[in-house]
BAFI-3210 file (N, C-alpha, C; in Angstrom, 3 decimals, decimal comma, padded with zeros to 6 digits):
// residues 292
n [1|2|3|4|5|6|7|8|9|10|11|12|13|14|15|16|17|18|19|20|21|22|23|24|25|26|27|28|29|30|31|32|33|34|35|36|37|38|39|40|41|42|43|44|45|46|47|48|49|50|51|52|53|54|55|56|57|58|59|60|61|62|63|64|65|66|67|68|69|70|71|72|73|74|75|76|77|78|79|80|81|82|83|84|85|86|87|88|89|90|91|92|93|94|95|96|97|98|99|100|101|102|103|104|105|106|107|108|109|110|111|112|113|114|115|116|117|118|119|120|121|122|123|124|125|126|127|128|129|130|131|132|133|134|135|136|137|138|139|140|141|142|143|144|145|146|147|148|149|150|151|152|153|154|155|156|157|158|159|160|161|162|163|164|165|166|167|168|169|170|171|172|173|174|175|176|177|178|179|180|181|182|183|184|185|186|187|188|189|190|191|192|193|194|195|196|197|198|199|200|201|202|203|204|205|206|207|208|209|210|211|212|213|214|215|216|217|218|219|220|221|222|223|224|225|226|227|228|229|230|231|232|233|234|235|236|237|238|239|240|241|242|243|244|245|246|247|248|249|250|251|252|253|254|255|256|257|258|259|260|261|262|263|264|265|266|267|268|269|270|271|272|273|274|275|276|277|278|279|280|281|282|283|284|285|286|287|288|289|290|291|292]
n.u [000,767|000,451|001,865|-000,465|-002,613|-002,783|-003,162|-005,817|-007,408|-007,184|-008,534|-010,925|-011,293|-011,494|-013,691|-015,485|-015,100|-016,306|-018,881|-018,910|-017,468|-014,822|-015,710|-015,527|-016,796|-017,666|-015,854|-014,404|-012,536|-009,088|-006,675|-004,888|-006,344|-009,471|-012,321|-013,600|-015,547|-014,355|-013,074|-012,665|-012,641|-013,106|-012,864|-015,130|-018,252|-020,043|-021,806|-021,297|-021,609|-021,776|-019,762|-017,951|-016,564|-012,907|-010,025|-008,019|-008,891|-010,281|-011,663|-013,256|-015,196|-016,824|-020,175|-021,911|-024,809|-025,683|-024,309|-025,280|-027,879|-027,588|-025,154|-022,761|-019,788|-019,666|-018,700|-019,011|-018,851|-017,539|-017,575|-014,650|-012,773|-011,417|-008,602|-009,031|-007,418|-005,705|-004,448|-003,099|-002,979|-001,653|-001,567|000,902|001,268|002,174|-000,205|-002,112|-001,751|-001,526|-003,527|-004,799|-007,395|-007,968|-005,688|-006,020|-008,474|-007,247|-005,726|-007,427|-008,748|-007,051|-006,264|-008,737|-009,257|-007,102|-007,688|-010,377|-009,514|-007,790|-009,677|-011,199|-009,420|-007,674|-005,038|-002,851|-000,957|000,830|001,252|003,073|002,984|004,419|004,314|006,706|007,922|008,272|007,313|007,167|005,495|005,594|002,742|003,027|003,825|001,589|-000,156|001,815|002,071|004,306|004,207|003,544|005,917|007,703|006,285|006,858|009,304|009,824|010,900|010,284|008,739|007,802|005,884|002,773|002,582|001,363|000,585|003,178|002,157|002,880|005,068|004,393|004,197|001,572|-000,518|-001,985|-005,530|-006,553|-008,044|-007,533|-007,286|-007,033|-006,152|-006,562|-006,241|-006,256|-005,584|-003,874|-002,254|-003,465|-004,783|-007,035|-007,381|-004,880|-003,949|-006,145|-006,362|-003,946|-004,624|-006,494|-005,522|-004,632|-006,805|-007,574|-009,359|-010,279|-010,672|-011,542|-011,001|-011,340|-010,461|-011,544|-011,464|-013,866|-013,296|-011,645|-013,019|-015,276|-014,365|-014,528|-013,221|-012,166|-010,765|-007,405|-004,875|-002,453|-001,290|-000,222|001,605|000,836|002,637|005,083|005,616|005,742|005,239|002,903|001,250|-001,902|-004,636|-007,905|-010,553|-014,117|-014,737|-012,421|-012,578|-014,934|-014,015|-011,965|-013,860|-015,230|-013,022|-012,196|-014,762|-014,898|-012,615|-012,994|-015,292|-014,267|-012,712|-014,792|-016,270|-014,463|-013,971|-016,162|-016,074|-014,234|-015,331|-014,940|-015,522|-016,046|-015,409|-015,885|-014,684|-015,661|-014,412|-016,323|-017,584|-017,752|-016,149|-017,807|-020,434|-019,290|-018,370|-020,633|-022,311|-021,267|-019,681|-020,876|-023,112|-021,728|-020,730|-018,206|-017,915|-019,368|-022,116|-021,332]
n.v [-001,302|002,186|005,349|007,163|005,696|004,680|007,075|007,787|005,538|006,104|008,419|007,476|005,851|007,556|009,051|006,989|006,781|008,816|007,861|005,395|003,999|002,855|000,773|002,628|003,324|001,265|000,387|000,550|003,238|003,998|006,549|008,862|012,293|013,187|012,751|010,559|008,422|007,587|005,110|006,127|008,812|012,504|015,887|016,524|017,532|015,616|014,726|012,252|010,828|011,371|011,733|011,575|014,400|014,829|015,935|017,759|017,612|019,045|022,036|023,219|021,501|020,796|020,113|022,624|023,214|020,918|021,194|023,524|022,297|020,169|020,425|019,217|018,485|017,470|015,818|016,362|014,100|013,400|012,110|010,604|011,767|010,486|009,361|007,091|004,092|002,530|-000,366|-001,031|-003,804|-004,860|-007,431|-008,229|-010,093|-012,052|-013,053|-011,135|-009,088|-010,461|-010,542|-007,657|-006,702|-007,527|-006,376|-003,745|-003,631|-004,465|-002,280|-000,228|-000,777|-000,653|002,128|003,035|002,220|003,628|006,506|006,474|006,062|008,465|010,376|010,171|010,810|009,074|007,271|005,955|003,305|001,645|-001,334|-003,615|-006,968|-009,900|-013,124|-014,125|-011,894|-008,555|-004,941|-001,701|001,284|004,808|007,257|009,259|007,777|006,648|008,719|009,472|007,325|005,579|003,387|000,854|000,429|-000,048|-002,505|-004,330|-004,579|-006,323|-009,345|-012,656|-015,725|-017,563|-019,330|-020,844|-020,230|-019,329|-015,650|-013,952|-012,777|-012,520|-010,838|-008,295|-005,408|-004,926|-002,613|-002,162|-002,748|-001,882|-001,323|-003,814|-004,050|-006,388|-006,785|-008,977|-011,725|-013,963|-016,424|-018,825|-021,656|-023,353|-023,404|-021,160|-019,972|-019,401|-016,999|-015,426|-015,137|-013,956|-011,436|-010,249|-010,191|-008,619|-006,979|-006,687|-005,680|-007,406|-006,821|-008,215|-007,930|-009,142|-009,228|-010,706|-012,627|-013,446|-015,565|-016,800|-017,988|-019,018|-020,838|-021,620|-023,952|-026,437|-028,864|-028,689|-026,818|-024,172|-023,554|-020,964|-020,349|-017,978|-017,364|-018,499|-018,230|-019,985|-022,504|-024,786|-027,313|-028,690|-030,931|-030,378|-031,970|-032,626|-033,876|-032,944|-030,117|-029,831|-030,742|-028,660|-026,265|-027,391|-027,408|-024,730|-023,466|-024,505|-023,767|-021,016|-021,238|-022,136|-019,917|-017,974|-019,361|-019,113|-016,375|-015,684|-016,873|-015,377|-012,746|-011,205|-009,131|-010,089|-009,701|-010,610|-008,949|-008,470|-007,997|-007,435|-005,513|-001,656|-000,177|000,886|-000,270|-003,170|-003,039|-002,509|-004,634|-006,757|-006,204|-004,277|-005,296|-007,309|-005,976|-004,933|-002,230|000,840|003,149|006,147]
n.w [-000,026|-000,692|000,517|-000,047|-000,340|002,160|003,629|002,484|003,563|006,004|006,278|005,803|007,940|010,142|009,430|010,046|013,001|013,826|014,102|015,510|018,395|020,732|023,303|025,862|028,066|029,534|031,065|034,504|035,460|036,602|037,467|035,742|035,227|033,511|031,280|031,696|034,020|037,014|039,609|042,106|044,065|043,363|042,005|040,278|038,832|039,091|041,365|044,135|046,875|050,598|053,271|056,673|057,966|057,987|059,484|057,758|055,132|052,119|052,597|051,028|050,145|052,203|053,138|053,787|053,997|055,208|057,651|058,726|059,392|061,305|062,759|062,538|060,796|057,351|054,342|050,651|048,329|044,940|041,926|040,625|037,786|034,983|032,784|029,996|029,662|027,179|025,186|022,049|019,981|017,353|014,682|012,614|010,882|007,815|006,696|007,177|005,313|003,008|000,794|-001,048|-000,498|002,337|003,609|003,391|004,869|007,445|007,927|007,779|010,403|012,247|012,332|012,709|015,412|016,834|016,166|017,651|020,172|020,577|020,049|022,480|024,293|025,458|027,242|025,195|023,921|020,947|019,587|017,595|016,701|015,535|015,369|017,336|017,257|018,439|018,561|019,916|018,851|018,228|018,357|016,409|014,333|013,132|011,815|010,159|008,710|008,967|010,226|008,936|007,615|009,514|010,553|008,307|008,684|010,656|011,937|010,831|012,088|009,904|010,204|011,651|014,431|017,704|018,419|020,349|022,881|025,306|025,121|025,036|026,787|028,579|030,046|033,315|034,285|031,899|028,514|026,006|022,827|020,251|017,228|014,803|012,324|013,698|012,708|013,495|015,136|018,054|021,303|022,224|024,767|026,218|024,977|025,574|028,249|028,813|027,717|029,429|031,937|034,883|035,383|032,874|029,880|027,253|023,737|020,672|017,335|014,353|010,901|007,804|004,880|002,301|000,913|002,252|004,562|003,047|000,789|-002,641|-003,868|-006,282|-008,184|-009,484|-007,642|-007,085|-004,190|-001,958|000,742|003,209|005,228|004,968|002,351|000,347|-002,292|-002,832|-004,639|-005,292|-005,290|-005,018|-003,747|-003,389|-000,888|000,382|000,419|002,147|004,613|005,056|005,409|007,688|009,604|009,577|010,679|013,136|014,303|014,691|016,084|018,339|019,394|019,726|021,739|023,714|024,006|025,104|027,566|028,847|028,901|026,746|024,107|020,806|017,426|014,199|010,936|008,112|004,557|002,698|002,614|003,104|005,552|007,949|007,446|007,912|010,549|011,939|011,367|012,931|014,994|016,723|017,925|019,126|021,435|020,881|020,067|020,456|019,632|019,025]
ca.u [000,228|001,275|001,250|-001,536|-003,709|-003,004|-004,043|-007,382|-007,987|-006,957|-009,574|-012,181|-011,624|-011,757|-015,371|-016,390|-014,772|-017,343|-020,244|-018,809|-016,299|-014,502|-016,495|-014,754|-017,600|-017,996|-014,754|-014,019|-010,968|-008,467|-005,472|-004,844|-007,333|-009,723|-013,454|-014,369|-015,962|-013,400|-013,599|-012,285|-013,272|-012,396|-013,437|-015,843|-019,337|-020,834|-022,028|-021,275|-021,857|-021,315|-018,723|-017,818|-015,262|-011,745|-009,065|-006,906|-009,905|-010,528|-013,131|-014,441|-016,217|-017,724|-021,699|-022,255|-026,278|-025,929|-023,845|-026,373|-028,926|-027,138|-023,875|-021,804|-019,238|-019,584|-017,987|-019,503|-017,911|-017,512|-016,943|-013,404|-012,858|-009,890|-008,541|-009,164|-006,172|-005,999|-003,372|-003,943|-001,967|-001,936|-001,051|001,343|001,727|001,944|-001,476|-003,054|-001,552|-001,336|-004,312|-004,912|-008,566|-007,551|-004,585|-006,716|-009,334|-006,446|-005,126|-008,520|-009,011|-005,831|-006,445|-010,127|-009,036|-006,251|-008,447|-011,115|-008,613|-007,327|-010,970|-011,669|-008,484|-007,239|-003,400|-002,955|000,127|000,532|002,177|003,081|003,307|004,415|004,830|007,445|008,724|007,573|007,969|006,121|005,526|005,032|001,612|003,061|003,939|000,332|-000,403|002,711|002,060|005,327|003,957|003,652|007,246|008,018|005,747|007,468|010,957|009,935|011,217|009,195|009,118|007,650|005,016|001,412|002,752|000,415|001,183|003,766|001,239|003,718|006,090|003,714|004,263|000,554|-000,904|-003,084|-006,959|-006,625|-008,704|-006,541|-007,601|-006,185|-006,518|-005,550|-007,200|-006,412|-005,459|-002,752|-002,777|-003,336|-005,934|-007,304|-007,592|-003,672|-003,992|-007,086|-005,899|-003,080|-005,248|-007,494|-004,699|-004,554|-008,123|-007,650|-010,571|-010,022|-011,415|-011,048|-011,359|-010,808|-010,535|-011,482|-011,991|-014,958|-012,421|-011,060|-014,391|-016,257|-013,867|-015,192|-012,345|-012,499|-009,843|-006,019|-004,578|-001,287|-001,675|000,928|001,520|001,248|003,668|006,418|005,499|006,190|004,129|002,320|000,136|-003,015|-006,026|-008,890|-011,907|-015,230|-014,580|-011,362|-013,241|-015,751|-013,033|-011,591|-014,739|-015,541|-011,963|-012,530|-015,879|-014,523|-011,547|-013,619|-016,339|-013,388|-012,574|-016,016|-016,531|-013,298|-013,936|-017,298|-015,654|-013,526|-016,047|-014,215|-016,419|-015,122|-016,148|-015,200|-015,071|-015,790|-013,817|-016,969|-018,589|-017,231|-015,755|-018,875|-021,313|-018,796|-018,410|-022,338|-022,797|-021,285|-018,915|-021,773|-023,984|-020,963|-020,109|-016,760|-017,936|-020,623|-022,591|-020,803]
ca.v [000,011|003,447|006,504|008,046|004,699|004,857|008,389|007,645|004,676|006,722|009,546|006,781|005,166|008,566|009,226|006,030|007,115|009,890|007,346|004,221|004,346|001,799|000,969|003,204|003,867|000,078|000,220|001,504|003,621|004,514|007,169|010,309|013,086|013,029|012,968|009,354|008,259|006,514|004,447|006,934|010,248|013,817|017,006|016,819|018,113|014,544|014,264|010,632|010,392|012,064|010,961|012,342|015,179|014,413|016,861|017,695|017,694|020,356|022,763|023,694|020,501|020,701|020,465|023,632|023,198|019,885|021,437|024,260|021,684|019,182|020,962|018,170|018,634|016,435|016,066|016,075|013,313|013,605|011,070|011,082|011,714|009,778|009,088|005,582|003,302|001,602|-000,861|-001,562|-004,742|-005,327|-008,551|-007,672|-011,430|-011,948|-013,440|-010,009|-008,355|-011,206|-010,083|-006,104|-006,266|-007,834|-005,540|-002,457|-003,547|-004,224|-000,882|000,493|-001,209|-000,092|003,536|003,338|002,123|004,700|007,538|006,491|006,172|009,776|011,112|009,890|011,412|008,034|007,017|005,084|002,575|000,926|-002,408|-004,285|-008,304|-010,798|-014,311|-013,714|-010,396|-007,351|-003,571|-000,688|002,490|005,944|007,614|009,794|006,751|006,254|009,781|009,555|006,048|004,766|002,010|-000,171|000,152|-001,070|-003,808|-004,906|-004,777|-007,316|-010,546|-013,619|-017,055|-018,475|-020,532|-020,378|-020,130|-018,196|-014,557|-014,081|-011,782|-012,261|-009,977|-006,995|-004,844|-004,531|-002,240|-002,786|-001,985|-001,264|-001,998|-004,233|-004,355|-007,046|-006,828|-010,174|-012,645|-015,285|-017,701|-019,601|-022,812|-023,585|-023,280|-019,505|-019,736|-018,594|-015,547|-014,485|-015,245|-012,979|-009,912|-010,039|-010,128|-007,469|-006,533|-006,086|-005,823|-007,769|-006,749|-008,865|-007,387|-010,126|-009,161|-011,794|-012,818|-014,495|-016,594|-017,835|-018,506|-019,943|-021,176|-022,836|-024,619|-027,500|-029,360|-028,664|-025,446|-024,034|-022,745|-020,150|-020,339|-016,735|-017,159|-018,803|-017,589|-021,138|-022,827|-026,053|-027,888|-029,636|-031,142|-030,341|-032,701|-031,874|-034,085|-032,094|-028,867|-030,214|-030,784|-027,526|-025,606|-027,979|-027,233|-023,393|-023,201|-025,258|-022,874|-019,771|-021,647|-022,471|-018,564|-017,444|-019,765|-018,624|-015,013|-015,369|-017,124|-014,284|-011,663|-010,430|-008,701|-010,636|-009,435|-010,752|-007,894|-008,820|-007,125|-007,491|-004,131|-000,544|-000,329|001,292|-001,679|-004,373|-002,981|-002,571|-006,047|-007,619|-005,470|-003,149|-006,203|-008,059|-005,080|-004,615|-001,204|001,498|004,092|007,467]
ca.w [-000,101|-000,957|001,553|-000,743|-000,221|003,743|003,869|002,129|004,588|007,455|006,278|005,799|009,268|010,750|009,383|010,670|014,138|014,236|014,326|016,416|019,080|021,512|024,574|026,919|029,320|030,116|031,925|035,579|035,059|037,857|037,065|035,137|034,946|031,890|031,331|032,167|035,689|037,790|040,619|043,101|044,103|042,705|041,763|039,173|039,013|039,310|042,920|044,237|048,330|051,777|054,452|057,820|057,821|058,389|059,551|056,681|054,050|051,670|053,303|049,828|049,605|053,344|052,874|054,759|054,351|056,347|058,827|059,493|060,066|062,380|063,513|062,238|059,464|056,276|052,885|049,489|047,369|043,649|041,023|040,019|036,154|034,586|031,239|029,688|029,299|025,934|024,483|020,660|019,536|015,814|014,294|011,424|010,362|006,475|006,567|007,489|004,381|001,974|-000,291|-001,012|000,382|003,726|003,855|003,741|005,970|008,578|008,201|008,414|011,682|013,208|012,099|013,594|016,811|017,274|016,042|018,523|021,545|020,302|020,408|023,801|025,261|026,125|027,162|024,154|023,519|020,148|019,580|016,504|016,704|014,182|015,882|018,551|017,164|018,842|018,548|020,293|018,086|018,721|018,187|015,280|013,116|012,504|011,049|008,862|007,965|009,050|011,072|007,818|007,152|010,791|010,599|007,291|009,196|011,777|011,464|010,871|012,297|008,766|010,626|012,097|015,680|018,159|018,733|021,726|023,577|026,774|024,953|024,905|028,271|028,694|031,470|034,391|034,029|030,356|027,384|025,167|021,204|019,567|015,584|014,196|011,892|014,487|011,873|014,287|015,744|019,252|022,294|022,210|026,103|026,870|024,503|026,109|029,479|028,757|027,348|030,511|033,210|035,601|035,409|031,482|029,059|025,839|022,357|019,341|015,894|013,099|009,508|007,078|003,474|002,259|000,169|003,529|005,154|002,157|-000,516|-003,662|-004,838|-006,993|-009,019|-009,332|-007,470|-006,222|-002,855|-001,185|002,192|003,602|006,113|004,544|000,870|-000,536|-003,077|-002,643|-005,491|-004,430|-006,019|-004,061|-003,998|-002,807|000,443|001,042|000,932|003,304|005,715|005,357|005,872|008,959|010,458|009,804|011,732|014,529|014,934|015,435|017,189|019,833|019,762|020,105|023,130|024,830|024,212|025,902|028,999|029,406|028,842|025,627|023,123|019,526|016,361|012,753|010,330|006,644|003,696|001,537|002,536|003,772|007,104|008,685|007,596|008,384|012,014|012,302|011,227|014,152|016,304|017,666|018,269|020,123|022,337|020,668|019,727|020,735|018,810|019,500]
c.u [000,922|000,777|-000,160|-002,883|-003,755|-003,609|-005,415|-007,914|-008,137|-008,256|-011,025|-012,574|-011,981|-013,160|-016,057|-016,074|-015,799|-018,718|-020,277|-017,629|-016,121|-015,443|-016,029|-015,475|-018,151|-017,007|-014,774|-012,874|-010,435|-007,060|-005,705|-006,281|-007,896|-011,279|-014,531|-014,641|-014,978|-013,858|-013,454|-012,958|-012,455|-013,084|-014,352|-017,173|-020,384|-021,110|-022,318|-022,003|-021,421|-020,685|-018,489|-016,554|-013,944|-010,560|-007,861|-007,735|-010,203|-011,778|-013,804|-015,426|-017,084|-019,246|-022,176|-023,812|-026,146|-025,408|-024,819|-027,769|-028,617|-025,831|-022,659|-021,050|-019,222|-019,147|-019,048|-018,511|-018,283|-017,053|-015,682|-013,576|-011,335|-009,880|-008,584|-007,820|-006,249|-004,607|-003,730|-002,697|-002,525|-001,066|-000,386|001,835|001,510|000,560|-002,458|-002,787|-001,250|-002,186|-004,813|-006,054|-008,265|-006,431|-005,187|-007,609|-008,470|-006,113|-006,393|-008,964|-008,250|-006,032|-007,860|-009,992|-008,190|-006,935|-009,458|-010,571|-008,289|-008,529|-011,524|-010,557|-007,566|-005,725|-003,352|-001,315|-000,021|001,526|002,044|003,632|003,239|005,242|005,459|008,266|007,831|008,241|007,000|006,409|005,079|003,674|001,623|003,684|002,698|-000,210|000,696|002,744|003,298|005,433|004,028|005,140|007,980|007,549|006,479|008,924|011,037|010,179|010,310|009,677|008,573|006,947|003,677|001,439|001,627|001,431|001,849|003,179|002,058|004,591|005,620|003,470|002,634|000,298|-002,097|-004,516|-007,371|-007,711|-007,515|-007,411|-006,728|-007,059|-005,797|-006,845|-007,333|-006,303|-004,083|-002,981|-002,680|-004,644|-005,694|-007,298|-006,253|-003,631|-004,796|-006,975|-005,009|-003,683|-006,010|-006,792|-004,424|-005,541|-008,248|-008,917|-010,261|-011,021|-010,778|-011,490|-010,751|-011,015|-010,488|-011,891|-012,963|-014,312|-011,600|-012,000|-015,086|-015,617|-014,469|-014,144|-012,597|-011,408|-008,402|-005,680|-003,291|-001,386|-000,365|000,651|002,163|002,080|004,939|006,546|006,100|004,848|003,713|000,903|-000,574|-004,145|-007,163|-010,404|-012,706|-015,088|-013,306|-011,991|-014,153|-014,996|-012,412|-012,672|-015,289|-014,390|-012,151|-013,557|-015,443|-013,403|-012,141|-014,781|-015,609|-013,287|-013,738|-016,475|-015,656|-013,279|-015,145|-017,042|-014,872|-014,053|-015,355|-014,926|-015,411|-016,126|-015,180|-015,430|-014,595|-014,938|-014,941|-017,547|-017,591|-016,980|-016,950|-020,023|-020,531|-018,949|-019,823|-022,831|-022,619|-020,402|-019,958|-022,495|-023,105|-020,673|-018,553|-016,901|-019,302|-020,919|-022,122|-022,036]
c.v [001,184|004,392|007,139|007,073|004,631|005,927|008,243|006,783|005,429|007,701|008,749|006,292|006,356|009,011|008,135|006,197|008,043|009,216|006,201|004,525|003,009|001,909|001,425|003,233|002,486|-000,382|001,125|001,848|004,144|005,493|008,558|011,281|013,145|013,147|011,688|009,190|007,146|005,891|005,121|008,230|011,418|014,977|017,594|017,164|016,736|014,107|012,516|010,361|011,490|011,118|011,959|013,359|014,857|015,694|016,872|017,855|018,958|020,944|023,077|022,751|019,993|020,923|021,120|023,698|022,040|020,235|022,549|023,414|020,589|019,598|020,227|018,691|017,336|016,573|015,703|015,232|013,512|012,373|011,680|010,951|011,481|009,856|007,786|005,132|002,289|001,049|-001,472|-002,536|-005,130|-006,589|-008,225|-008,783|-011,336|-012,185|-012,145|-008,980|-008,960|-010,542|-008,466|-005,770|-006,504|-006,937|-004,230|-002,552|-003,799|-002,971|000,115|000,283|-000,779|001,642|003,902|003,387|003,458|005,921|007,646|006,579|007,775|010,603|011,007|010,306|010,365|007,865|005,806|004,590|001,537|000,078|-003,310|-005,872|-009,173|-012,078|-013,906|-012,335|-009,308|-005,886|-002,569|000,430|003,411|006,460|008,256|008,894|006,274|007,472|009,859|008,501|005,100|003,441|000,868|-000,507|-000,625|-002,698|-004,730|-005,456|-005,929|-008,631|-011,614|-014,971|-017,911|-019,561|-020,069|-020,346|-019,096|-016,921|-014,616|-012,918|-011,416|-011,324|-008,331|-006,587|-004,235|-003,874|-002,432|-002,060|-001,217|-001,959|-002,487|-004,777|-005,071|-007,265|-007,938|-011,142|-014,020|-016,676|-018,449|-020,646|-022,493|-023,201|-021,548|-019,297|-018,863|-017,382|-014,728|-014,171|-013,923|-011,565|-009,653|-009,976|-008,753|-006,479|-005,600|-006,325|-006,159|-007,439|-007,394|-008,350|-008,513|-009,636|-010,195|-011,631|-013,653|-015,773|-017,352|-018,588|-019,525|-020,089|-021,846|-023,286|-025,906|-027,659|-028,884|-026,903|-025,401|-023,046|-022,028|-020,042|-018,841|-016,356|-017,457|-018,575|-018,675|-021,503|-024,450|-026,304|-028,788|-029,934|-031,287|-031,014|-032,216|-032,283|-033,160|-030,735|-028,779|-029,910|-029,318|-026,454|-026,174|-027,332|-025,441|-023,060|-023,804|-024,459|-021,523|-020,054|-021,677|-020,750|-017,970|-017,846|-019,240|-017,317|-014,885|-015,708|-015,913|-012,677|-010,528|-010,338|-009,285|-010,494|-009,835|-009,613|-008,193|-007,782|-006,956|-006,069|-002,896|-000,863|-000,103|000,073|-002,703|-004,126|-003,096|-004,099|-006,930|-006,923|-004,948|-004,157|-006,982|-007,420|-004,465|-003,154|-000,421|002,555|005,329|008,321]
c.w [-000,051|000,087|001,056|-000,438|001,180|004,160|003,766|003,124|005,845|007,563|006,511|007,255|010,395|010,512|010,126|012,344|014,638|014,431|015,525|017,134|019,949|022,898|025,869|028,214|030,073|030,966|033,087|035,559|036,560|037,062|036,945|034,881|033,394|032,210|031,459|033,555|035,999|038,810|041,933|043,117|043,684|042,889|040,586|039,527|039,318|040,698|043,227|045,606|049,281|052,666|055,622|057,386|058,493|058,618|058,541|055,092|053,376|051,823|052,092|049,359|050,836|052,871|054,029|055,018|055,391|057,676|059,497|060,020|060,996|063,114|063,418|060,668|058,526|054,939|051,798|048,801|045,933|042,829|040,209|038,477|035,754|033,161|031,183|029,351|028,184|025,281|023,247|020,138|018,024|015,474|013,016|010,623|008,679|006,001|006,500|006,117|003,033|000,611|-000,076|-000,006|001,753|004,347|004,208|004,578|007,353|008,843|008,654|010,028|012,626|013,358|012,728|015,017|017,531|017,231|017,275|019,931|021,400|020,829|021,806|024,817|025,907|026,223|026,140|024,035|022,299|019,945|018,211|016,823|015,938|014,900|017,383|018,330|017,402|018,634|019,080|019,310|018,585|017,807|016,408|014,062|012,696|011,691|009,887|008,163|007,995|009,458|010,092|007,530|008,357|010,785|009,393|007,873|010,247|011,223|011,586|011,176|011,158|009,171|011,034|013,650|016,356|018,419|020,277|022,547|024,981|026,559|025,175|026,358|028,320|030,356|032,296|033,947|032,728|029,314|026,474|023,712|020,615|018,018|015,312|013,584|012,544|013,762|012,325|014,972|017,187|019,982|022,432|023,751|026,660|026,403|025,203|027,552|029,814|028,484|028,511|031,815|033,616|035,402|033,895|030,657|027,568|024,780|021,496|018,075|014,871|011,854|008,900|005,730|003,395|001,693|001,219|004,232|004,455|000,860|-001,443|-004,358|-005,328|-008,083|-008,597|-008,824|-006,653|-005,299|-002,636|000,031|002,569|004,444|005,716|002,731|000,089|-001,103|-002,877|-003,747|-004,833|-005,347|-004,970|-004,567|-003,071|-001,180|001,312|001,463|001,987|004,533|006,165|005,828|007,620|009,800|010,725|010,829|013,058|014,996|015,440|016,229|018,687|020,246|020,385|021,654|024,106|025,182|025,140|027,586|029,505|029,113|027,535|024,484|021,521|018,114|014,950|011,839|008,765|005,784|002,675|001,361|002,983|005,105|007,951|008,953|007,998|009,883|012,477|012,489|012,456|015,311|017,360|018,488|019,575|021,421|022,365|020,634|020,313|019,878|019,669|019,955]
res [m|t|p|e|q|l|s|q|l|y|t|q|a|t|v|c|a|e|r|l|t|l|p|f|r|s|q|v|w|r|g|m|a|g|e|f|q|g|a|g|t|g|s|s|i|d|f|q|d|h|r|a|y|v|p|g|d|d|p|r|h|i|n|w|q|a|y|a|r|t|g|d|y|s|m|k|l|y|r|e|e|v|r|p|v|i|d|i|i|l|d|v|s|e|s|m|f|f|q|q|d|k|a|e|r|t|a|e|l|f|y|f|t|v|v|s|a|m|q|a|g|a|s|t|r|l|h|l|l|k|g|a|s|y|r|e|i|p|m|d|a|v|s|s|h|h|w|l|d|t|a|k|s|l|s|s|d|h|d|a|s|p|l|a|l|d|k|v|p|m|r|g|n|a|i|r|v|l|i|s|d|l|l|f|e|g|d|p|t|p|p|l|r|h|l|t|q|q|q|g|k|a|i|l|l|a|p|f|l|q|s|e|a|r|p|e|w|e|g|n|y|e|f|i|d|a|e|q|t|s|h|h|p|h|r|i|e|k|s|t|l|r|q|y|h|q|a|y|r|e|h|f|t|q|w|h|a|a|a|r|r|f|n|a|p|f|a|r|v|s|t|n|t|d|l|l|t|a|l|n|e|e|a|v|t|a|g|a|l|t|i|s]
***
């Protein structure tokens, strides 16, 4: 993808972020000052409760009307306002960029989550992961579109091994968005457990092609391994195609089941339609996104 193409995808994702957003208000936040409700008390205008006065308390928050009635000092408590914390993890394996439509949808999802976080004033960190190869990138790598160069520079394991999420320094009480096609082997429980540790909330956005989900192969084909870029001739019979369909369904059935156990919204995002339509089809219903 050229910088011009990436710039156009960034614009489309920004327009989409005006309609939809990540579910920041579903999380109880702690930490830096911002506009979202936190778990503690602070100085916002959102009244929360009363408590008895303790020497050293800010006298500006004394409930003088209650003192006039009772002669006892009490404090007005207000809901703390904090900034949300979000870690965005982008799978930059070769399978994510092997075909143009999927590469564009991957970039759109990445841009959308970054813009959504920026609009919310979130404390955001961006992580690129290719198998066991990891790199954190600065925010300006997104607007300059240099993130793709970094993604291409990461070494590859040349296999379908799971993402090494243990290499990502995730922050506590954060939303962790994983953008990945999830086309790697293994039990989905360990990666989801890692994504939800330290009171984290995992959100899974999985771009996919219809040609991956429901191929119509029949006859002789030369397949290309996306990770190893190697060629493999095969003859596809109807029975082989049925086995593929079954294995593909079972793979994502396991991911959906595991995501439910970890209370992690999981949405598969098709490349067949524009980004807004594709996100509305499943991501909003799944709770991965909310309407702005």
